[in-house]
Backbone as CSV, one residue per row, in Angstrom:
resi,resn,N_x,N_y,N_z,CA_x,CA_y,CA_z,C_x,C_y,C_z
1,MET,-59.366,130.273,-21.264,-58.823,130.202,-20.172,-57.895,128.582,-20.329
2,GLN,-56.858,128.735,-20.016,-56.361,127.430,-19.554,-55.928,127.481,-18.405
3,PHE,-56.059,126.315,-17.402,-56.089,125.998,-15.886,-54.906,124.988,-15.843
4,ILE,-53.858,125.270,-15.032,-52.882,124.387,-14.992,-52.534,124.047,-13.437
5,GLN,-52.955,122.894,-12.702,-53.146,122.586,-11.602,-51.338,122.101,-11.057
6,ALA,-51.286,122.651,-9.857,-49.791,122.610,-9.318,-49.154,121.085,-9.261
7,ASP,-50.177,120.130,-9.321,-49.601,118.982,-9.173,-49.926,118.124,-10.506
8,SER,-49.947,118.817,-11.660,-50.222,118.427,-12.982,-49.154,117.503,-13.752
9,GLY,-48.147,117.865,-13.224,-46.908,117.026,-13.854,-45.738,117.202,-12.685
10,SER,-44.805,116.201,-13.082,-43.940,115.904,-11.906,-42.617,116.506,-12.552
11,PHE,-41.690,116.549,-11.498,-40.471,117.371,-11.506,-39.331,116.544,-12.240
12,VAL,-38.596,117.055,-12.983,-37.546,116.171,-13.769,-36.401,117.243,-13.875
13,PRO,-35.231,116.609,-13.868,-33.965,117.410,-13.953,-33.896,118.503,-15.052
14,ALA,-33.318,119.706,-14.658,-33.482,120.714,-15.715,-32.283,120.261,-16.565
15,SER,-32.487,120.569,-17.845,-31.826,120.370,-19.429,-30.295,120.498,-19.058
16,HIS,-29.686,121.244,-18.082,-28.460,121.535,-18.078,-27.775,120.773,-16.908
17,GLU,-28.541,119.621,-16.438,-28.181,118.969,-15.211,-27.678,117.388,-15.525
18,ASP,-27.032,116.890,-14.630,-26.686,115.587,-14.795,-28.146,114.908,-14.478
19,PRO,-28.641,114.012,-15.180,-29.874,113.503,-14.726,-29.783,112.339,-13.803
20,GLY,-28.458,111.920,-13.366,-28.270,110.821,-12.362,-28.048,111.478,-10.977
21,ARG,-27.662,112.725,-10.963,-27.556,113.573,-9.709,-27.898,115.378,-9.839
22,PRO,-29.048,115.449,-10.352,-29.467,116.907,-10.633,-29.416,117.815,-9.581
23,GLY,-28.808,118.867,-9.688,-28.941,119.863,-8.661,-29.999,120.721,-8.489
24,VAL,-30.895,120.714,-9.664,-32.062,121.545,-9.678,-33.200,120.598,-10.530
25,LEU,-34.195,120.774,-10.183,-35.429,119.809,-11.086,-36.546,121.166,-11.064
26,LYS,-37.150,120.704,-12.436,-38.041,121.855,-12.529,-39.257,121.223,-13.184
27,ARG,-40.509,121.810,-13.185,-41.529,121.212,-13.679,-42.352,122.410,-14.719
28,VAL,-42.446,121.790,-15.938,-42.814,122.679,-16.899,-44.424,123.222,-16.618
29,ILE,-44.729,124.260,-16.420,-45.925,124.870,-16.450,-46.699,125.187,-17.897
30,ALA,-45.978,125.706,-18.831,-46.223,126.065,-20.057,-45.059,126.145,-21.191
31,THR,-45.767,125.791,-22.435,-44.643,125.576,-23.353,-44.635,126.705,-24.415
32,ASN,-43.877,127.173,-25.523,-43.993,128.153,-26.066,-45.127,127.997,-27.194
33,ARG,-45.885,126.653,-26.975,-46.894,126.422,-27.876,-48.239,127.058,-27.198
34,GLN,-48.228,127.007,-25.798,-49.149,127.931,-25.118,-49.132,129.276,-24.789
35,LEU,-48.198,130.184,-25.271,-47.729,131.359,-25.046,-47.652,131.968,-26.348
36,GLN,-48.320,133.299,-26.543,-48.533,133.805,-27.442,-47.121,134.562,-27.946
37,ARG,-46.943,134.961,-29.282,-45.671,135.549,-29.844,-45.716,137.038,-29.150
38,GLY,-44.886,137.555,-28.943,-44.909,139.030,-28.503,-43.571,139.076,-27.689
39,ARG,-43.723,140.352,-26.868,-42.750,140.650,-25.900,-43.257,140.549,-24.336
40,VAL,-42.536,140.408,-23.355,-43.113,140.488,-22.326,-43.256,142.051,-21.598
41,GLN,-44.423,142.139,-21.374,-45.084,143.447,-21.149,-44.638,143.847,-19.721
42,MET,-44.935,142.894,-18.795,-44.944,143.094,-17.257,-44.459,141.657,-16.631
43,LEU,-44.077,141.706,-15.412,-44.015,140.807,-14.410,-43.980,141.419,-13.252
44,ASN,-45.418,140.992,-12.555,-45.655,141.718,-11.265,-45.841,140.700,-10.244
45,TRP,-45.426,140.888,-8.925,-45.791,140.283,-7.625,-46.972,141.028,-6.879
46,SER,-48.025,140.433,-7.221,-49.256,141.107,-6.600,-50.111,140.582,-5.363
47,ARG,-50.610,141.368,-4.833,-51.440,140.826,-3.609,-53.026,141.439,-3.931
48,LEU,-53.842,140.415,-3.623,-55.308,140.630,-3.615,-55.689,140.590,-2.116
49,PRO,-56.074,141.717,-1.609,-56.546,141.776,-0.228,-57.816,140.907,0.170
50,ALA,-57.819,140.355,1.352,-58.965,139.557,1.892,-59.876,139.763,1.404
51,GLU,-60.922,138.600,0.910,-62.173,138.795,0.738,-62.540,139.962,-0.443
52,SER,-61.528,140.392,-1.341,-61.619,141.368,-2.429,-61.552,140.632,-3.956
53,SER,-62.003,141.297,-4.925,-61.695,141.130,-6.368,-61.297,142.176,-7.190
54,PHE,-60.356,141.787,-7.947,-60.077,142.989,-9.288,-61.084,142.862,-10.040
55,ARG,-61.422,144.320,-10.881,-62.347,144.446,-11.534,-62.398,143.751,-12.831
56,PRO,-63.690,143.096,-13.457,-63.603,142.483,-14.796,-62.892,143.303,-15.834
57,HIS,-61.972,142.853,-16.637,-61.401,143.583,-17.553,-60.986,142.675,-18.638
58,TYR,-60.357,143.040,-19.733,-59.714,142.447,-20.752,-58.557,143.361,-21.182
59,HIS,-57.606,142.378,-21.851,-56.650,143.285,-22.506,-56.632,142.936,-24.023
60,GLU,-56.764,143.929,-25.100,-57.044,143.782,-26.384,-55.593,142.856,-27.071
61,ASP,-54.612,143.148,-26.377,-53.368,142.514,-27.433,-52.322,141.491,-26.134
62,MET,-52.856,141.461,-25.002,-51.982,140.919,-24.071,-52.259,139.670,-23.379
63,GLN,-51.697,138.677,-23.351,-51.899,137.517,-22.788,-51.320,137.357,-21.445
64,GLU,-52.404,136.776,-20.505,-51.539,137.115,-18.950,-51.563,135.588,-18.574
65,ILE,-50.557,135.438,-17.722,-50.214,134.120,-16.766,-50.091,134.365,-15.490
66,PHE,-51.088,133.781,-14.648,-51.258,133.950,-13.308,-50.591,132.675,-12.592
67,VAL,-49.675,132.744,-11.375,-49.190,131.667,-10.997,-49.681,132.191,-9.191
68,LEU,-50.449,131.207,-8.770,-50.755,131.666,-7.417,-49.743,131.426,-6.407
69,LEU,-49.305,132.104,-5.446,-48.438,131.798,-4.502,-49.102,131.556,-3.075
70,THR,-50.012,132.184,-2.684,-50.333,131.875,-1.152,-52.173,132.391,-1.467
71,GLY,-52.588,131.880,-0.599,-54.344,132.041,-0.611,-54.897,131.011,-1.146
72,GLN,-56.223,131.357,-1.541,-57.291,130.383,-2.501,-58.059,131.532,-3.130
73,VAL,-58.226,131.353,-4.657,-58.758,132.521,-5.196,-59.934,131.614,-6.245
74,MET,-60.321,132.539,-6.644,-61.353,132.096,-7.802,-61.116,132.635,-9.051
75,MET,-60.775,132.489,-10.059,-60.525,132.786,-11.306,-61.661,132.669,-12.503
76,ARG,-62.061,133.801,-12.707,-63.291,133.627,-13.745,-63.015,134.316,-15.095
77,CYS,-63.065,133.449,-16.404,-62.759,133.870,-17.823,-64.264,133.675,-18.410
78,GLY,-64.681,134.856,-18.600,-65.988,134.323,-19.401,-66.955,133.582,-18.425
79,ASP,-67.408,132.330,-19.150,-68.035,131.330,-18.084,-67.171,130.294,-17.541
80,ASP,-66.192,130.375,-17.920,-65.400,129.263,-17.043,-64.696,130.040,-15.660
81,GLU,-64.628,129.074,-14.661,-64.107,129.477,-13.390,-62.891,128.082,-13.071
82,ALA,-61.875,128.454,-12.580,-60.861,127.664,-11.838,-60.827,127.999,-10.279
83,MET,-61.068,127.018,-9.384,-60.549,127.487,-7.796,-58.951,127.212,-8.085
84,MET,-58.303,128.007,-7.897,-56.696,128.242,-7.702,-56.282,127.905,-6.342
85,GLN,-55.319,127.055,-6.195,-54.651,126.796,-4.898,-53.194,127.377,-5.318
86,PRO,-52.557,127.415,-4.070,-51.027,127.867,-4.377,-50.432,126.854,-5.166
87,GLY,-49.458,127.405,-6.336,-48.782,126.498,-7.288,-49.480,126.577,-8.653
88,ASP,-50.830,126.618,-8.635,-51.870,126.713,-9.695,-51.667,127.560,-11.075
89,THR,-51.720,127.432,-12.004,-51.801,128.717,-12.911,-52.855,128.774,-14.115
90,VAL,-53.165,129.811,-13.948,-53.945,130.089,-15.308,-53.455,131.197,-16.585
91,ILE,-53.875,130.839,-17.513,-53.304,131.699,-18.428,-54.740,131.941,-19.273
92,VAL,-54.574,133.250,-19.231,-55.625,134.046,-19.842,-55.244,134.843,-21.182
93,GLU,-56.078,134.427,-22.342,-55.970,134.892,-23.663,-56.297,136.246,-24.116
94,PRO,-55.865,137.163,-24.856,-56.477,138.444,-25.011,-57.688,138.241,-25.567
95,ARG,-58.268,139.648,-24.874,-59.918,139.807,-24.948,-60.797,138.806,-24.465
96,GLU,-59.881,137.935,-23.455,-61.127,137.013,-22.611,-61.061,138.004,-21.059
97,VAL,-62.453,138.451,-20.939,-62.672,139.193,-19.619,-62.267,138.192,-18.519
98,HIS,-61.663,138.830,-17.412,-61.259,137.857,-16.343,-61.487,138.911,-15.123
99,GLU,-61.662,138.002,-14.103,-61.766,138.623,-12.633,-61.111,137.344,-11.848
100,MET,-60.482,137.990,-10.784,-60.105,137.007,-9.503,-60.684,137.651,-8.388
101,THR,-61.289,136.612,-7.431,-61.818,136.730,-6.392,-60.965,136.245,-5.188
102,ASN,-60.481,136.938,-3.959,-60.039,135.953,-2.988,-61.189,135.437,-1.841
103,LEU,-60.973,134.085,-1.720,-62.203,133.480,-1.025,-61.773,133.551,0.378
104,LEU,-60.682,134.061,0.850,-60.190,133.736,2.183,-60.189,135.180,2.955
105,GLN,-59.848,135.156,4.251,-59.910,136.058,4.822,-58.796,136.708,5.289
106,THR,-57.638,136.113,4.339,-56.300,136.624,4.456,-55.897,137.331,3.094
107,ASP,-54.872,137.893,2.722,-54.397,138.166,1.595,-54.011,137.141,0.621
108,ALA,-54.099,137.252,-0.554,-53.691,136.297,-1.523,-52.473,136.806,-2.274
109,GLU,-51.535,136.338,-2.740,-50.384,136.643,-3.172,-50.140,135.851,-4.576
110,TYR,-50.030,136.422,-5.892,-49.595,135.904,-7.294,-48.734,136.791,-7.980
111,LEU,-48.008,135.916,-9.030,-47.296,136.356,-9.956,-48.209,136.810,-11.108
112,VAL,-47.863,137.830,-11.889,-48.724,137.602,-13.237,-47.441,138.225,-14.178
113,PHE,-47.691,137.421,-15.309,-46.989,137.866,-16.435,-47.534,138.428,-17.638
114,GLY,-47.312,139.467,-18.223,-48.283,139.711,-19.516,-47.201,139.564,-20.717
115,ILE,-47.726,138.935,-21.608,-47.030,139.102,-22.967,-47.908,139.879,-24.136
116,SER,-47.228,140.609,-24.763,-48.005,141.640,-25.405,-47.701,141.278,-26.681
117,SER,-48.535,141.198,-27.639,-48.558,141.058,-29.389,-47.979,142.472,-30.042
118,GLU,-48.085,143.228,-29.238,-47.268,144.792,-29.788,-48.334,145.447,-30.599
119,GLU,-49.618,145.065,-30.613,-50.308,145.990,-31.569,-51.014,147.072,-31.215
120,GLY,-50.682,147.714,-29.888,-51.164,148.805,-29.146,-52.316,148.809,-28.593
121,GLY,-52.668,147.596,-28.056,-53.796,147.363,-27.359,-54.094,148.080,-26.151
122,ARG,-55.195,148.319,-25.755,-55.506,148.667,-24.369,-56.057,147.612,-23.598
123,THR,-56.115,148.124,-22.005,-57.010,147.621,-20.940,-58.293,148.017,-20.921
124,VAL,-59.546,147.017,-20.944,-60.784,147.474,-21.123,-61.617,147.053,-19.780
125,VAL,-62.093,148.107,-18.829,-62.672,147.380,-17.684,-64.065,147.027,-18.249
126,VAL,-64.692,146.366,-17.765,-65.973,145.799,-18.237,-67.065,145.897,-17.068
127,GLY,-68.090,146.564,-17.215,-69.245,146.744,-16.356,-68.902,147.988,-15.106
């Protein structure tokens, strides 16, 4: 698991902008070195209801990138844990068992991107 806090980098002008007067700024969350080769399998806007969890599972050939939009959650990957605040990102590697728990009494929302290596992998629920 890679945990990237929202305040881990500064915003800089996008490459297509005038550095002296940029119209848009970006903060790089992950580079191609951190993401596996493959094709985007999915992009979901997800909601984790208050005080709930999704089931521990892993993907045989898919890397997942979670970006928390609202709420406060605990992401567990094996023995690693990351307390996520809005704007934080977690990258989960293929075959890493992962589980997310909503710590608040309100729904949490997040984006999740899946990158498949296209090896025909399955999703496997653990426990």
